[in-house]
N, C-alpha and C positions, 0 to 999 in steps of 0.2 A: 078938759082937765088941763091944768096949768103944768108946764114942764117941770117946775120946781116940785110940785106935788108928786108927779110921776117919779122923779129922781129920788125924792125923799122916801117914798114907799119902797122903792127898789133897795135903797141903802139900809132901810130898817129891817129888811128880811121878811121871811114868810110869816113869822109870828105876828108881826105888826099888821101885815095884810090880813091875816085871819081875824085879828081883833077888830079891824075896821069893818069886816064883813059880819061882825056880830058873834064870832066864836068865843067861847069862854075857855081860855087856856089855863086858868088857875094861877096860883102864885108859885114862885120858885120853891121847890122842895115838897110840894103837895103830893106828887107821885111817890115820893120816898117816905111819906108819913111824918114829915117834919113840920113843926109849927111855922106859922108865917112870920112871926116876930119874936124877939127875945132869945134867951138861951136855948140852944139846940136848933135854931133856924139856920138855913143856908147862909154862909158868910158872904157879906157884900164884896163886890169886886174890888172896890177901893181899898178895903182892909187887906184883902189877899195880896194885892200889888204892894201895899205898904210893908207887909210882913216879908214878902220876897225881897224887896229892896233892902230891908234891915238885915236879913240873912245874908244877902250878897255882900253888903258892906262889911259885915263881920268876917265873912270868908275871905274877902280881899285883904282885910287887915291882918288876918292870920297868915295868909299866903305871903303877903309883902314882908311882914315882920319876922316870921318864923321859918318859912320854907325857901324863899328866894334870896334872902339876905339883902333886901332892898332893891332888887331888880324889878322895876315897874313893868317891863314888857312881859316877863315870865309870870308875873303875879296872876294875870287873868286865867291862864291855863291851869295853874295850881289851884286857884280859887274854885274852879269848877269841880275839881276832885274833892276839895274840902267841903263844898256844898253837898256833894253826893254822900260823903261820910257823915256829915252833920245831920242831913235829912234822915238817913237810914237809922242812925243811932237814936236821935231824939224823937222822931215820929214813931219809931218802933218800940220805944220804951215808955215815954210819957205822953205821946200823942201830939206833941207840938214842938216846933223848932223855937229857938229864942225869939225870932221875929214874930212868929204866930202867937207866942205867949204874950209878947209886948202889945200886940194888937187885939188880944182877946179871942183867939181862934184855936181850933183843935181839929185834928183829922181823925175821923172815926170810920168804921166800916158802915156799909149801908144799913145794917141792922142795929147800929148803935154801939156795937162792941169795939174793943180795941183792935187796931189793924195789926195783923201778924207780920213777922219779919219778911216773909216771902212777898207778900203784897206791898209792903213798905218799900222793899228793894225795887220791885217793878215800877212803882209809882215814882220813886226818886230818880231812877235811870231815865224814865220818860220825861220827867221834869227837867233834867239836865240837857235833854235833847231840844228843849224849848218849843218845838213845833206842836207836839201833842198838847202842851199846856195852853196854847193859843186857840185851840178848837174847842168850842163850848157847846153844851146841849141846852135844852130848854130850862133845865134846873140850874144853870150857871156852873155846871161842873166841867172841868177840862177833860180832855180825852185821857190824860194820865190818871185822873181820878176815876173815870168810868171803867177803864181797863183794870184798875186795881180794886174796883167795887168799893170806892171810898167816897167820902163827902167831907168838905170843910164846913164846920159849924161854929157858931158863936159860943163862947163860954158862958 
């Protein structure tokens, strides 16, 4: 075995190693009963990062212009609080933040219902901590979504 192949399989993770051995792991969202493609399918990672970037830019703009009076250093801390409030209010009511709406995404409960305010709050706090959002499962859901029993889907 070539060293590059060994390193590549290690970096790809156990899912890729299982596929190479012939295991059928299915598509993302299959275990949740979601379709593979189209509306209602698990949201792709690129769109989710794009939506988060758009939300963060909006929160930075609000913090810079309205809360800190133009103090660029303090804007980042305030923007995190604005992101928390924005996420709780918008995901808890309409199911998506402005960035998610822009990228055609929505946050729903695992059973497809609207996410309640309690689970939305837990999800938003964990999202602001950043680390839980960077740990994913086989379905592409972050730890913040798993703990809130939520999933981000396409509109």
